Biopython code that builds the backbone (N, CA, C, O; Angstrom):
import numpy as np
from Bio.PDB.StructureBuilder import StructureBuilder

atoms = [
    (1, "MET", "N", (87.358, 124.599, 77.457)),
    (1, "MET", "CA", (87.171, 125.072, 76.026)),
    (1, "MET", "C", (86.843, 126.591, 75.937)),
    (1, "MET", "O", (87.008, 127.220, 74.892)),
    (2, "LYS", "N", (86.418, 127.092, 76.967)),
    (2, "LYS", "CA", (86.131, 128.618, 77.003)),
    (2, "LYS", "C", (87.353, 129.340, 76.576)),
    (2, "LYS", "O", (87.260, 130.331, 75.852)),
    (3, "LEU", "N", (88.494, 128.889, 76.990)),
    (3, "LEU", "CA", (89.782, 129.655, 76.708)),
    (3, "LEU", "C", (90.025, 129.730, 75.265)),
    (3, "LEU", "O", (90.548, 130.744, 74.801)),
    (4, "TRP", "N", (89.684, 128.726, 74.496)),
    (4, "TRP", "CA", (89.942, 128.740, 73.008)),
    (4, "TRP", "C", (88.828, 129.375, 72.165)),
    (4, "TRP", "O", (89.062, 129.834, 71.046)),
    (5, "LYS", "N", (87.512, 129.392, 72.775)),
    (5, "LYS", "CA", (86.487, 129.915, 72.053)),
    (5, "LYS", "C", (86.380, 131.415, 72.194)),
    (5, "LYS", "O", (86.025, 132.115, 71.246)),
    (6, "LYS", "N", (86.686, 131.904, 73.377)),
    (6, "LYS", "CA", (86.592, 133.302, 73.671)),
    (6, "LYS", "C", (87.779, 134.033, 73.085)),
    (6, "LYS", "O", (88.919, 133.654, 73.354)),
    (7, "HIS", "N", (87.574, 134.974, 72.364)),
    (7, "HIS", "CA", (88.699, 135.730, 71.698)),
    (7, "HIS", "C", (88.933, 136.999, 72.587)),
    (7, "HIS", "O", (88.269, 138.019, 72.407)),
    (8, "ASN", "N", (89.889, 136.902, 73.543)),
    (8, "ASN", "CA", (90.325, 138.018, 74.310)),
    (8, "ASN", "C", (91.747, 138.583, 73.843)),
    (8, "ASN", "O", (92.628, 137.824, 73.439)),
    (9, "THR", "N", (91.899, 139.887, 73.922)),
    (9, "THR", "CA", (93.093, 140.387, 73.374)),
    (9, "THR", "C", (94.354, 140.383, 74.322)),
    (9, "THR", "O", (95.512, 140.464, 73.911)),
    (10, "CYS", "N", (93.977, 140.279, 75.647)),
    (10, "CYS", "CA", (95.108, 140.449, 76.598)),
    (10, "CYS", "C", (95.599, 139.120, 77.060)),
    (10, "CYS", "O", (96.727, 139.094, 77.551)),
    (11, "GLY", "N", (94.921, 138.016, 76.974)),
    (11, "GLY", "CA", (95.338, 136.660, 77.396)),
    (11, "GLY", "C", (95.271, 136.414, 78.797)),
    (11, "GLY", "O", (96.021, 135.607, 79.346)),
    (12, "LEU", "N", (94.358, 137.112, 79.429)),
    (12, "LEU", "CA", (94.189, 136.764, 80.998)),
    (12, "LEU", "C", (93.588, 135.475, 81.241)),
    (12, "LEU", "O", (93.870, 134.902, 82.294)),
    (13, "ASP", "N", (92.747, 134.902, 80.359)),
    (13, "ASP", "CA", (92.186, 133.616, 80.659)),
    (13, "ASP", "C", (93.360, 132.592, 80.533)),
    (13, "ASP", "O", (93.431, 131.632, 81.299)),
    (14, "PHE", "N", (94.282, 132.820, 79.544)),
    (14, "PHE", "CA", (95.441, 131.896, 79.520)),
    (14, "PHE", "C", (96.224, 131.914, 80.648)),
    (14, "PHE", "O", (96.741, 130.872, 81.053)),
    (15, "LEU", "N", (96.410, 133.180, 81.322)),
    (15, "LEU", "CA", (97.237, 133.221, 82.610)),
    (15, "LEU", "C", (96.475, 132.451, 83.687)),
    (15, "LEU", "O", (97.083, 131.745, 84.492)),
    (16, "HIS", "N", (95.225, 132.576, 83.707)),
    (16, "HIS", "CA", (94.405, 131.879, 84.760)),
    (16, "HIS", "C", (94.612, 130.326, 84.664)),
    (16, "HIS", "O", (94.825, 129.607, 85.640)),
    (17, "CYS", "N", (94.524, 129.917, 83.414)),
    (17, "CYS", "CA", (94.704, 128.440, 83.143)),
    (17, "CYS", "C", (96.120, 128.044, 83.476)),
    (17, "CYS", "O", (96.319, 126.976, 84.054)),
    (18, "LEU", "N", (97.135, 128.859, 83.140)),
    (18, "LEU", "CA", (98.501, 128.447, 83.460)),
    (18, "LEU", "C", (98.745, 128.365, 84.982)),
    (18, "LEU", "O", (99.443, 127.482, 85.481)),
    (19, "ILE", "N", (98.152, 129.299, 85.664)),
    (19, "ILE", "CA", (98.209, 129.259, 87.193)),
    (19, "ILE", "C", (97.594, 128.099, 87.736)),
    (19, "ILE", "O", (98.233, 127.415, 88.535)),
    (20, "LEU", "N", (96.385, 127.773, 87.393)),
    (20, "LEU", "CA", (95.651, 126.603, 87.839)),
    (20, "LEU", "C", (96.451, 125.314, 87.554)),
    (20, "LEU", "O", (96.563, 124.455, 88.429)),
    (21, "CYS", "N", (97.031, 125.169, 86.279)),
    (21, "CYS", "CA", (97.801, 124.044, 85.926)),
    (21, "CYS", "C", (99.107, 123.923, 86.726)),
    (21, "CYS", "O", (99.540, 122.831, 87.093)),
    (22, "GLY", "N", (99.710, 125.082, 86.979)),
    (22, "GLY", "CA", (100.857, 125.082, 87.790)),
    (22, "GLY", "C", (100.574, 124.671, 89.350)),
    (22, "GLY", "O", (101.336, 123.938, 89.981)),
    (23, "TYR", "N", (99.541, 125.164, 89.813)),
    (23, "TYR", "CA", (99.001, 124.788, 91.193)),
    (23, "TYR", "C", (98.780, 123.247, 91.262)),
    (23, "TYR", "O", (99.217, 122.574, 92.196)),
    (24, "ALA", "N", (98.129, 122.765, 90.296)),
    (24, "ALA", "CA", (97.748, 121.311, 90.305)),
    (24, "ALA", "C", (99.134, 120.418, 90.183)),
    (24, "ALA", "O", (99.280, 119.358, 90.793)),
    (25, "SER", "N", (100.010, 120.923, 89.416)),
    (25, "SER", "CA", (101.151, 120.077, 89.315)),
    (25, "SER", "C", (102.096, 120.154, 90.471)),
    (25, "SER", "O", (102.896, 119.260, 90.746)),
    (26, "PHE", "N", (101.956, 121.311, 91.153)),
    (26, "PHE", "CA", (102.739, 121.459, 92.355)),
    (26, "PHE", "C", (102.109, 120.679, 93.524)),
    (26, "PHE", "O", (102.828, 120.025, 94.279)),
    (27, "MET", "N", (100.814, 120.740, 93.677)),
    (27, "MET", "CA", (100.123, 120.174, 94.774)),
    (27, "MET", "C", (100.052, 118.636, 94.564)),
    (27, "MET", "O", (100.165, 117.947, 95.578)),
    (28, "PHE", "N", (99.894, 118.077, 93.486)),
    (28, "PHE", "CA", (99.715, 116.671, 93.223)),
    (28, "PHE", "C", (100.874, 115.980, 92.529)),
    (28, "PHE", "O", (100.741, 114.848, 92.064)),
    (29, "GLY", "N", (102.042, 116.678, 92.457)),
    (29, "GLY", "CA", (103.121, 116.169, 91.762)),
    (29, "GLY", "C", (103.891, 115.119, 92.654)),
    (29, "GLY", "O", (104.035, 115.310, 93.861)),
    (30, "TRP", "N", (104.361, 114.048, 92.035)),
    (30, "TRP", "CA", (105.028, 113.035, 92.791)),
    (30, "TRP", "C", (106.269, 113.518, 93.444)),
    (30, "TRP", "O", (106.431, 113.382, 94.657)),
    (31, "HIS", "N", (107.220, 114.123, 92.612)),
    (31, "HIS", "CA", (108.424, 114.625, 93.147)),
    (31, "HIS", "C", (108.528, 116.122, 92.705)),
    (31, "HIS", "O", (108.752, 116.483, 91.550)),
    (32, "VAL", "N", (108.345, 116.900, 93.725)),
    (32, "VAL", "CA", (108.329, 118.361, 93.432)),
    (32, "VAL", "C", (109.483, 119.043, 94.206)),
    (32, "VAL", "O", (109.664, 118.863, 95.411)),
    (33, "HIS", "N", (110.224, 119.814, 93.453)),
    (33, "HIS", "CA", (111.301, 120.717, 94.025)),
    (33, "HIS", "C", (110.734, 121.963, 94.569)),
    (33, "HIS", "O", (109.610, 122.351, 94.252)),
    (34, "GLU", "N", (111.532, 122.615, 95.416)),
    (34, "GLU", "CA", (111.136, 123.911, 95.868)),
    (34, "GLU", "C", (110.943, 124.941, 94.871)),
    (34, "GLU", "O", (110.100, 125.826, 95.021)),
    (35, "LYS", "N", (111.705, 124.856, 93.844)),
    (35, "LYS", "CA", (111.627, 125.816, 92.779)),
    (35, "LYS", "C", (110.375, 125.688, 91.891)),
    (35, "LYS", "O", (110.105, 126.580, 91.086)),
    (36, "ALA", "N", (109.614, 124.599, 92.025)),
    (36, "ALA", "CA", (108.435, 124.487, 91.146)),
    (36, "ALA", "C", (107.316, 125.417, 91.479)),
    (36, "ALA", "O", (106.440, 125.660, 90.649)),
    (37, "ILE", "N", (107.324, 125.952, 92.695)),
    (37, "ILE", "CA", (106.326, 126.995, 93.065)),
    (37, "ILE", "C", (106.488, 128.271, 92.256)),
    (37, "ILE", "O", (105.558, 129.069, 92.152)),
    (38, "MET", "N", (107.750, 128.474, 91.644)),
    (38, "MET", "CA", (107.944, 129.685, 90.952)),
    (38, "MET", "C", (107.199, 129.568, 89.590)),
    (38, "MET", "O", (107.027, 130.607, 88.953)),
    (39, "MET", "N", (106.783, 128.486, 89.136)),
    (39, "MET", "CA", (105.983, 128.306, 87.896)),
    (39, "MET", "C", (104.484, 128.925, 88.223)),
    (39, "MET", "O", (103.738, 129.284, 87.312)),
    (40, "VAL", "N", (104.162, 129.003, 89.465)),
    (40, "VAL", "CA", (102.857, 129.570, 89.841)),
    (40, "VAL", "C", (103.029, 131.040, 90.173)),
    (40, "VAL", "O", (102.175, 131.870, 89.865)),
    (41, "THR", "N", (104.123, 131.335, 90.791)),
    (41, "THR", "CA", (104.279, 132.758, 91.393)),
    (41, "THR", "C", (104.515, 133.736, 90.281)),
    (41, "THR", "O", (103.974, 134.842, 90.307)),
    (42, "MET", "N", (105.313, 133.359, 89.298)),
    (42, "MET", "CA", (105.557, 134.361, 88.145)),
    (42, "MET", "C", (104.228, 134.800, 87.321)),
    (42, "MET", "O", (103.980, 135.987, 87.109)),
    (43, "PRO", "N", (103.425, 133.782, 86.891)),
    (43, "PRO", "CA", (102.350, 134.282, 86.219)),
    (43, "PRO", "C", (101.293, 134.952, 87.157)),
    (43, "PRO", "O", (100.524, 135.794, 86.693)),
    (44, "MET", "N", (101.249, 134.600, 88.424)),
    (44, "MET", "CA", (100.356, 135.110, 89.370)),
    (44, "MET", "C", (100.793, 136.646, 89.645)),
    (44, "MET", "O", (99.937, 137.474, 89.958)),
    (45, "CYS", "N", (102.003, 136.952, 89.531)),
    (45, "CYS", "CA", (102.445, 138.295, 89.725)),
    (45, "CYS", "C", (101.864, 139.125, 88.575)),
    (45, "CYS", "O", (101.332, 140.214, 88.792)),
    (46, "LEU", "N", (101.969, 138.608, 87.376)),
    (46, "LEU", "CA", (101.503, 139.358, 86.234)),
    (46, "LEU", "C", (99.975, 139.612, 86.349)),
    (46, "LEU", "O", (99.457, 140.696, 86.081)),
    (47, "LEU", "N", (99.316, 138.530, 86.764)),
    (47, "LEU", "CA", (97.801, 138.648, 86.961)),
    (47, "LEU", "C", (97.427, 139.570, 88.058)),
    (47, "LEU", "O", (96.433, 140.285, 87.930)),
    (48, "ALA", "N", (98.197, 139.604, 89.189)),
    (48, "ALA", "CA", (97.912, 140.516, 90.354)),
    (48, "ALA", "C", (98.106, 141.929, 89.997)),
    (48, "ALA", "O", (97.405, 142.805, 90.503)),
    (49, "MET", "N", (99.102, 142.201, 89.079)),
    (49, "MET", "CA", (99.288, 143.554, 88.670)),
    (49, "MET", "C", (98.142, 144.130, 87.775)),
    (49, "MET", "O", (97.823, 145.317, 87.706)),
    (50, "GLU", "N", (97.566, 143.056, 87.084)),
    (50, "GLU", "CA", (96.427, 143.555, 86.120)),
    (50, "GLU", "C", (95.135, 143.648, 86.938)),
    (50, "GLU", "O", (94.338, 144.550, 86.677)),
    (51, "ASP", "N", (94.892, 142.795, 87.883)),
    (51, "ASP", "CA", (93.606, 142.649, 88.651)),
    (51, "ASP", "C", (93.985, 142.869, 90.141)),
    (51, "ASP", "O", (94.663, 142.056, 90.769)),
    (52, "GLY", "N", (93.520, 143.977, 90.642)),
    (52, "GLY", "CA", (93.939, 144.310, 92.126)),
    (52, "GLY", "C", (93.188, 143.430, 93.062)),
    (52, "GLY", "O", (93.528, 143.383, 94.244)),
    (53, "ARG", "N", (92.185, 142.727, 92.611)),
    (53, "ARG", "CA", (91.540, 141.827, 93.621)),
    (53, "ARG", "C", (92.333, 140.597, 93.955)),
    (53, "ARG", "O", (92.090, 139.981, 94.993)),
    (54, "LEU", "N", (93.235, 140.230, 93.155)),
    (54, "LEU", "CA", (94.150, 139.127, 93.291)),
    (54, "LEU", "C", (95.432, 139.432, 94.071)),
    (54, "LEU", "O", (96.262, 138.556, 94.316)),
    (55, "TRP", "N", (95.560, 140.724, 94.456)),
    (55, "TRP", "CA", (96.776, 141.083, 95.069)),
    (55, "TRP", "C", (96.996, 140.390, 96.476)),
    (55, "TRP", "O", (98.116, 139.976, 96.776)),
    (56, "ARG", "N", (95.987, 140.276, 97.281)),
    (56, "ARG", "CA", (96.011, 139.572, 98.573)),
    (56, "ARG", "C", (96.437, 138.069, 98.474)),
    (56, "ARG", "O", (97.182, 137.540, 99.299)),
    (57, "ILE", "N", (95.884, 137.411, 97.361)),
    (57, "ILE", "CA", (96.274, 136.024, 97.141)),
    (57, "ILE", "C", (97.690, 135.972, 96.670)),
    (57, "ILE", "O", (98.447, 135.107, 97.111)),
    (58, "PHE", "N", (98.080, 136.843, 95.805)),
    (58, "PHE", "CA", (99.569, 136.825, 95.408)),
    (58, "PHE", "C", (100.425, 137.130, 96.660)),
    (58, "PHE", "O", (101.509, 136.548, 96.712)),
    (59, "THR", "N", (100.119, 137.894, 97.596)),
    (59, "THR", "CA", (100.938, 138.175, 98.691)),
    (59, "THR", "C", (101.158, 136.870, 99.583)),
    (59, "THR", "O", (102.266, 136.548, 100.013)),
    (60, "ILE", "N", (100.019, 136.177, 99.807)),
    (60, "ILE", "CA", (100.200, 134.949, 100.411)),
    (60, "ILE", "C", (100.961, 133.918, 99.806)),
    (60, "ILE", "O", (101.720, 133.195, 100.452)),
    (61, "LEU", "N", (100.760, 133.821, 98.443)),
    (61, "LEU", "CA", (101.477, 132.894, 97.566)),
    (61, "LEU", "C", (102.931, 133.277, 97.570)),
    (61, "LEU", "O", (103.780, 132.389, 97.652)),
    (62, "SER", "N", (103.272, 134.545, 97.486)),
    (62, "SER", "CA", (104.683, 134.965, 97.389)),
    (62, "SER", "C", (105.405, 134.754, 98.724)),
    (62, "SER", "O", (106.573, 134.370, 98.768)),
    (63, "THR", "N", (104.704, 135.006, 99.760)),
    (63, "THR", "CA", (105.370, 134.689, 101.120)),
    (63, "THR", "C", (105.597, 133.263, 101.302)),
    (63, "THR", "O", (106.644, 132.895, 101.835)),
    (64, "ALA", "N", (104.679, 132.379, 100.895)),
    (64, "ALA", "CA", (104.848, 130.945, 101.138)),
    (64, "ALA", "C", (105.979, 130.416, 100.146)),
    (64, "ALA", "O", (106.782, 129.557, 100.512)),
    (65, "ALA", "N", (106.000, 131.008, 98.802)),
    (65, "ALA", "CA", (106.949, 130.567, 97.954)),
    (65, "ALA", "C", (108.343, 130.962, 98.429)),
    (65, "ALA", "O", (109.269, 130.165, 98.274)),
    (66, "HIS", "N", (108.544, 132.155, 99.003)),
    (66, "HIS", "CA", (109.901, 132.510, 99.467)),
    (66, "HIS", "C", (110.271, 131.693, 100.608)),
    (66, "HIS", "O", (111.423, 131.277, 100.726)),
    (67, "ILE", "N", (109.287, 131.416, 101.525)),
    (67, "ILE", "CA", (109.741, 130.531, 102.650)),
    (67, "ILE", "C", (110.031, 129.141, 102.258)),
    (67, "ILE", "O", (110.839, 128.455, 102.885)),
    (68, "SER", "N", (109.416, 128.738, 101.280)),
    (68, "SER", "CA", (109.839, 127.307, 100.746)),
    (68, "SER", "C", (111.101, 127.341, 100.035)),
    (68, "SER", "O", (111.679, 126.265, 99.884)),
    (69, "LEU", "N", (111.605, 128.358, 99.590)),
    (69, "LEU", "CA", (112.915, 128.470, 98.926)),
    (69, "LEU", "C", (114.036, 128.617, 99.914)),
    (69, "LEU", "O", (115.192, 128.530, 99.500)),
    (70, "PHE", "N", (113.788, 128.838, 101.220)),
    (70, "PHE", "CA", (114.834, 129.048, 102.116)),
    (70, "PHE", "C", (115.729, 127.843, 102.452)),
    (70, "PHE", "O", (116.881, 128.018, 102.848)),
    (71, "PRO", "N", (115.199, 126.629, 102.295)),
    (71, "PRO", "CA", (116.152, 125.434, 102.461)),
    (71, "PRO", "C", (117.233, 125.359, 101.384)),
    (71, "PRO", "O", (118.223, 124.651, 101.567)),
    (72, "LEU", "N", (117.080, 126.023, 100.338)),
    (72, "LEU", "CA", (118.102, 126.068, 99.271)),
    (72, "LEU", "C", (119.241, 126.947, 99.685)),
    (72, "LEU", "O", (120.313, 126.825, 99.093)),
    (73, "LEU", "N", (119.109, 127.805, 100.631)),
    (73, "LEU", "CA", (120.176, 128.726, 101.154)),
    (73, "LEU", "C", (120.899, 127.982, 102.264)),
    (73, "LEU", "O", (120.491, 128.140, 103.414)),
    (74, "PHE", "N", (121.933, 127.187, 102.026)),
    (74, "PHE", "CA", (122.684, 126.571, 103.015)),
    (74, "PHE", "C", (123.893, 127.230, 103.490)),
    (74, "PHE", "O", (124.639, 126.671, 104.293)),
    (75, "ASN", "N", (124.122, 128.414, 103.020)),
    (75, "ASN", "CA", (125.319, 129.225, 103.425)),
    (75, "ASN", "C", (124.788, 130.099, 104.604)),
    (75, "ASN", "O", (123.876, 130.910, 104.439)),
    (76, "THR", "N", (125.404, 129.891, 105.797)),
    (76, "THR", "CA", (125.089, 130.607, 106.997)),
    (76, "THR", "C", (125.576, 132.063, 106.940)),
    (76, "THR", "O", (125.001, 132.945, 107.577)),
    (77, "ALA", "N", (126.532, 132.274, 106.250)),
    (77, "ALA", "CA", (127.109, 133.705, 106.240)),
    (77, "ALA", "C", (126.114, 134.597, 105.539)),
    (77, "ALA", "O", (125.877, 135.707, 106.016)),
    (78, "GLY", "N", (125.485, 134.163, 104.381)),
    (78, "GLY", "CA", (124.602, 135.014, 103.604)),
    (78, "GLY", "C", (123.261, 134.925, 104.029)),
    (78, "GLY", "O", (122.465, 135.686, 103.481)),
    (79, "ILE", "N", (122.826, 134.105, 104.945)),
    (79, "ILE", "CA", (121.329, 133.982, 105.235)),
    (79, "ILE", "C", (120.854, 135.230, 105.929)),
    (79, "ILE", "O", (119.661, 135.519, 105.826)),
    (80, "TYR", "N", (121.684, 136.023, 106.646)),
    (80, "TYR", "CA", (121.151, 137.268, 107.315)),
    (80, "TYR", "C", (120.899, 138.236, 106.268)),
    (80, "TYR", "O", (119.941, 138.994, 106.420)),
    (81, "ASN", "N", (121.661, 138.330, 105.162)),
    (81, "ASN", "CA", (121.338, 139.423, 104.175)),
    (81, "ASN", "C", (120.051, 138.902, 103.425)),
    (81, "ASN", "O", (119.262, 139.744, 102.996)),
    (82, "VAL", "N", (119.796, 137.537, 103.242)),
    (82, "VAL", "CA", (118.662, 137.060, 102.543)),
    (82, "VAL", "C", (117.429, 137.421, 103.384)),
    (82, "VAL", "O", (116.455, 137.980, 102.881)),
    (83, "LEU", "N", (117.496, 137.106, 104.590)),
    (83, "LEU", "CA", (116.375, 137.337, 105.591)),
    (83, "LEU", "C", (116.062, 138.759, 105.667)),
    (83, "LEU", "O", (114.895, 139.143, 105.739)),
    (84, "LEU", "N", (117.110, 139.602, 105.654)),
    (84, "LEU", "CA", (116.754, 141.083, 105.743)),
    (84, "LEU", "C", (116.087, 141.552, 104.409)),
    (84, "LEU", "O", (115.131, 142.327, 104.432)),
    (85, "SER", "N", (116.626, 141.052, 103.216)),
    (85, "SER", "CA", (115.960, 141.519, 102.037)),
    (85, "SER", "C", (114.484, 140.926, 101.884)),
    (85, "SER", "O", (113.581, 141.536, 101.311)),
    (86, "TYR", "N", (114.357, 139.747, 102.427)),
    (86, "TYR", "CA", (113.005, 139.082, 102.398)),
    (86, "TYR", "C", (112.101, 139.876, 103.310)),
    (86, "TYR", "O", (110.940, 140.073, 102.952)),
    (87, "GLY", "N", (112.527, 140.328, 104.415)),
    (87, "GLY", "CA", (111.713, 141.123, 105.372)),
    (87, "GLY", "C", (111.292, 142.398, 104.640)),
    (87, "GLY", "O", (110.126, 142.792, 104.683)),
    (88, "GLN", "N", (112.169, 142.982, 104.026)),
    (88, "GLN", "CA", (111.950, 144.183, 103.244)),
    (88, "GLN", "C", (110.820, 143.977, 102.167)),
    (88, "GLN", "O", (109.893, 144.769, 101.995)),
    (89, "HIS", "N", (111.007, 142.863, 101.496)),
    (89, "HIS", "CA", (110.095, 142.498, 100.420)),
    (89, "HIS", "C", (108.581, 142.286, 101.105)),
    (89, "HIS", "O", (107.581, 142.808, 100.613)),
    (90, "VAL", "N", (108.552, 141.566, 102.141)),
    (90, "VAL", "CA", (107.162, 141.354, 102.790)),
    (90, "VAL", "C", (106.695, 142.682, 103.365)),
    (90, "VAL", "O", (105.480, 142.880, 103.389)),
    (91, "TYR", "N", (107.515, 143.608, 103.829)),
    (91, "TYR", "CA", (107.073, 144.743, 104.296)),
    (91, "TYR", "C", (106.476, 145.592, 103.131)),
    (91, "TYR", "O", (105.415, 146.197, 103.287)),
    (92, "ASN", "N", (107.167, 145.626, 101.976)),
    (92, "ASN", "CA", (106.693, 146.393, 100.809)),
    (92, "ASN", "C", (105.404, 145.820, 100.320)),
    (92, "ASN", "O", (104.513, 146.579, 99.939)),
    (93, "LEU", "N", (105.245, 144.447, 100.307)),
    (93, "LEU", "CA", (104.015, 143.906, 99.912)),
    (93, "LEU", "C", (102.846, 144.299, 100.697)),
    (93, "LEU", "O", (101.764, 144.592, 100.187)),
    (94, "PHE", "N", (103.112, 144.299, 102.057)),
    (94, "PHE", "CA", (101.947, 144.644, 103.023)),
    (94, "PHE", "C", (101.612, 146.127, 102.949)),
    (94, "PHE", "O", (100.469, 146.534, 103.155)),
    (95, "VAL", "N", (102.648, 146.936, 102.645)),
    (95, "VAL", "CA", (102.376, 148.335, 102.606)),
    (95, "VAL", "C", (101.515, 148.627, 101.274)),
    (95, "VAL", "O", (100.572, 149.418, 101.264)),
    (96, "ASN", "N", (101.922, 147.945, 100.230)),
    (96, "ASN", "CA", (101.126, 148.194, 98.995)),
    (96, "ASN", "C", (99.717, 147.536, 99.087)),
    (96, "ASN", "O", (98.826, 147.951, 98.344)),
    (97, "ILE", "N", (99.498, 146.604, 99.901)),
    (97, "ILE", "CA", (98.174, 145.897, 100.022)),
    (97, "ILE", "C", (97.235, 146.869, 100.696)),
    (97, "ILE", "O", (96.034, 146.814, 100.434)),
    (98, "GLN", "N", (97.709, 147.746, 101.542)),
    (98, "GLN", "CA", (96.917, 148.729, 102.075)),
    (98, "GLN", "C", (96.437, 149.790, 101.284)),
    (98, "GLN", "O", (95.468, 150.447, 101.665)),
    (99, "LYS", "N", (97.088, 150.059, 100.082)),
    (99, "LYS", "CA", (96.666, 151.098, 99.215)),
    (99, "LYS", "C", (95.555, 150.749, 98.314)),
    (99, "LYS", "O", (95.117, 151.584, 97.523)),
]
sb = StructureBuilder()
sb.init_structure("model")
sb.init_model(0)
sb.init_chain("A")
sb.init_seg("    ")
for serial, (resi, resn, name, xyz) in enumerate(atoms, 1):
    if name == "N":
        sb.init_residue(resn, " ", resi, " ")
    sb.init_atom(name, np.array(xyz, "f"), 0.0, 1.0, " ", f" {name:<3s}", serial, name[0])
structure = sb.get_structure()
């Protein structure tokens, strides 16, 4: 009820609630696809950009989300490009986490 009673202008409380609901549906869902983690990753990205304390949590979540999406890549010819771009993404995340 705090979400609806508190009048905030930026909507960060709503993003927190959206992320928690996404986590719960992903963790306790009966039949979850790999793409369902994206419902958590996208709002968490917005929240991590706003609040620097959440950047480390976002990095772990983003890494786990990308790894869970790898089974969707069944083409062996393009997997090397995907792994290379993913490695660059993780490198950029960890370089930015040091700042």
